[in-house]
C-alpha positions in Angstrom: 43.6 46.8 142.2 39.9 48.1 142.5 38.8 48.6 145.8 36.1 45.7 147.1 33.2 48.1 148.9 31.7 45.8 151.7 29.5 46.4 154.2 28.9 44.7 157.4 25.4 43.5 159.2 25.7 42.7 162.4 23.8 43.6 165.9 26.2 43.2 168.2 28.8 46.2 168.1 31.7 44.5 169.1 30.9 41.7 166.1 30.5 45.0 164.2 34.3 45.9 165.4 35.8 43.2 164.9 35.1 42.6 161.7 35.5 46.4 160.7 39.1 45.7 162.1 39.6 42.2 159.7 39.1 44.2 157.5 41.1 46.9 157.6 43.3 43.6 157.2 43.1 43.1 154.1 44.2 44.9 150.9 42.0 46.8 148.5 39.0 47.0 151.3 36.7 50.2 150.4 34.1 49.8 154.1 30.6 51.1 152.3 29.2 51.0 155.6 27.2 49.1 158.9 24.5 48.5 159.8 23.0 47.1 163.0 18.8 45.1 161.7 18.0 43.6 158.8 15.1 46.7 157.5 19.1 49.3 157.9 20.6 46.9 155.7 18.3 46.0 153.3 18.0 50.5 153.1 21.7 51.4 152.8 22.4 48.2 149.9 19.5 50.0 148.2 21.5 52.7 148.5 25.4 51.7 149.1 25.3 49.4 146.1 28.5 47.6 147.9 30.0 44.3 146.8 30.2 42.0 149.2 27.6 42.1 152.4 29.0 40.5 155.5 25.6 39.1 157.2 24.9 37.6 160.5 21.4 35.7 160.3 19.8 36.7 163.7 18.9 40.1 164.2 15.7 42.9 164.7 13.7 43.5 162.2 14.1 41.3 159.2 16.9 38.1 159.6 19.1 37.4 157.3 17.8 35.3 155.4 15.3 37.4 155.0 17.0 40.4 153.6 18.4 38.1 151.2 15.4 37.2 149.4 14.8 40.7 148.5 17.6 41.6 147.0 16.8 41.0 143.4 18.5 40.2 140.5 21.2 42.9 141.2 21.9 41.5 144.5 25.9 42.4 145.4 28.1 39.2 147.7 26.6 37.6 150.7 28.9 35.4 152.8 26.7 34.8 155.1 28.8 35.5 159.4 27.2 34.3 162.1 27.5 32.0 165.6 25.1 29.4 164.2 25.6 26.1 162.0 22.0 25.0 161.5 21.2 28.6 159.0 23.7 26.7 156.5 21.5 25.2 154.4 18.7 28.2 154.2 21.2 30.4 153.3 23.3 28.1 150.2 19.9 27.3 149.0 19.3 30.9 148.9 22.3 31.3 146.6 25.0 32.0 149.3 28.2 32.9 148.5 29.7 31.7 151.3 29.3 30.8 155.3 31.3 31.9 157.8 31.2 31.1 161.7 32.2 33.2 164.2 34.3 33.9 165.6 35.5 34.6 161.9 39.1 33.1 160.9 41.5 36.3 158.8 42.5 33.3 156.9 39.1 32.0 156.1 37.7 35.7 156.1 40.0 37.0 153.8 40.2 33.5 151.0 36.4 34.5 150.5 37.4 37.3 149.6 39.6 36.3 147.4 37.0 34.5 145.6 34.5 37.3 146.2 37.0 40.0 144.5 37.8 37.1 141.9 33.9 36.4 140.6 33.4 39.6 140.2 35.9 39.3 137.8 34.8 37.0 136.2 31.3 38.9 135.7 32.4 42.4 134.4 34.1 40.9 131.6 31.5 38.4 130.9 28.9 41.2 130.6 31.7 43.3 128.8 32.1 40.3 126.2 27.7 40.3 126.0 27.8 44.1 125.4 30.4 43.6 122.5 29.3 41.2 121.1 25.7 43.5 120.9 27.0 45.9 119.5 28.6 43.7 116.7 25.4 42.3 116.3 23.6 45.4 115.9 26.0 46.7 113.4 25.6 43.8 111.1 21.8 44.0 110.7 22.2 47.7 108.9 19.6 50.4 109.8 16.5 49.0 109.7 14.7 49.9 106.3 18.2 51.0 104.1 18.4 51.0 100.5 21.6 50.3 98.9 23.1 54.0 98.0 24.2 55.1 94.4 25.7 58.3 95.6 28.8 56.8 97.3 31.6 54.7 95.3 32.4 51.5 94.3 36.1 51.6 92.8 38.8 53.0 93.9 41.2 53.6 90.9 44.5 53.6 92.2 47.8 54.7 90.1 50.7 51.8 90.2 54.1 51.9 88.0 53.1 50.8 84.9 49.0 52.4 84.3 46.1 53.0 87.0 44.9 49.9 88.5 40.9 50.1 90.4 40.8 48.4 93.6 36.8 47.8 93.6 35.0 48.8 96.9 33.9 45.3 97.8 36.8 43.8 98.5 38.3 46.6 101.3 38.6 45.1 104.4 40.4 48.0 105.8 41.6 51.6 105.6 45.0 53.3 107.7 45.7 56.3 107.5 50.3 57.1 107.3 50.6 60.8 107.4 49.5 62.2 103.7 48.1 58.9 101.4 46.0 56.2 103.3 46.6 52.4 102.9 44.3 49.9 102.0 44.1 46.6 102.7 42.3 44.2 100.5 42.9 39.9 101.7 45.4 40.0 99.1 47.6 42.8 99.2 47.8 46.5 100.3 48.2 50.1 98.4 49.1 53.6 99.6 47.0 56.3 97.8 47.8 60.2 98.1 44.8 60.7 99.5 43.1 62.0 103.7 41.2 59.5 105.7 38.4 61.7 106.4 38.3 62.5 102.2 38.1 58.8 101.7 35.7 58.4 104.3 33.4 60.8 102.9 33.5 58.5 99.4 32.1 55.8 101.2 29.3 54.3 102.5 28.9 54.8 106.0 26.4 51.8 106.8 29.4 49.3 105.2 32.3 51.2 107.1 32.5 53.1 110.6 35.5 54.8 111.7 37.0 53.0 114.8 40.3 55.5 115.6 41.1 58.6 113.8 43.9 57.2 111.2 41.7 53.6 110.3 38.5 52.6 109.0 37.3 48.9 108.2 34.2 47.2 106.4 31.1 46.5 109.3 30.9 43.3 107.5 34.3 42.1 108.0 34.3 42.4 111.8 34.5 39.4 113.5 35.6 40.3 117.3 35.5 43.2 119.4 37.6 42.8 122.4 38.4 45.5 125.0 40.8 45.3 127.6 42.6 47.2 130.5 41.3 50.8 128.8 42.2 49.1 125.4 39.4 48.3 122.4 40.1 46.6 119.0 38.5 44.8 116.7 39.3 41.7 114.9 38.9 41.5 111.3 37.9 37.8 109.5 41.6 38.3 107.7 42.9 37.6 111.2 43.7 41.8 111.3 43.7 42.7 114.4 42.2 46.9 114.6 42.7 49.6 118.1 39.5 51.3 118.4 40.2 54.3 120.5 37.7 55.4 122.8 35.8 58.0 121.2 35.7 55.7 119.3 34.3 52.8 121.0 31.4 55.3 121.7 30.5 55.3 118.6 30.8 52.3 118.1 27.9 51.1 120.3 26.4 54.9 119.7 25.9 53.2 116.3 25.6 49.7 116.9 22.0 50.6 119.4 21.2 53.5 116.9 20.6 50.9 114.1 18.0 48.8 116.6 16.2 52.0 117.7 16.9 51.6 121.7 
């Protein structure tokens, strides 16, 4: 479990100490620091980028509400911890995540931190999905101003029992290395060819095919989705086939996507 980095902000030393004790009782919590006033809190949030801030309201310098007002789009999750219930409406109008009253009950704090962890995980998953979708959109758009090249092969001749057959490159979905051979996958069937995947890749148009693993090439316009979870990536093709993407080639996939849009 990834540690949740928490910053404590309270002008009362005993209140800060109590929150530190409560946090130590929670699993996978990392204390990002403690601030005793609103000005210091704003500075530490910018410098240390905590995941969660336990924020008092009535403090010298800046109130907790004023600190929240200063936070931008990259704001951490803010859980107010205060002795005053009358500021709850103002807090939630400012999109506070939660509002805890002192003395804080351990179970109530634990529940709030659990929800915060789930919220951050969902945000990360959504951001990752959007990033992968952006890669896919850019790959589909192709290089700006690119012309159909004539130097790359349009068909691959395959020796089979009884003669040779031609497989149009346009019919190829993906290609996988199998020792000294490659297996060419089309929607209808697959073909085994005695050739290295590297040599075959040199014959194919890089605007149409991309290497996603040392042992696989896929046709870009067949990709319908890119998945990435638990450090493992894969592309899902229009045929339903799912082909693994190595970490190194996931980076190349993203780099190609970015270069195609000129960003």
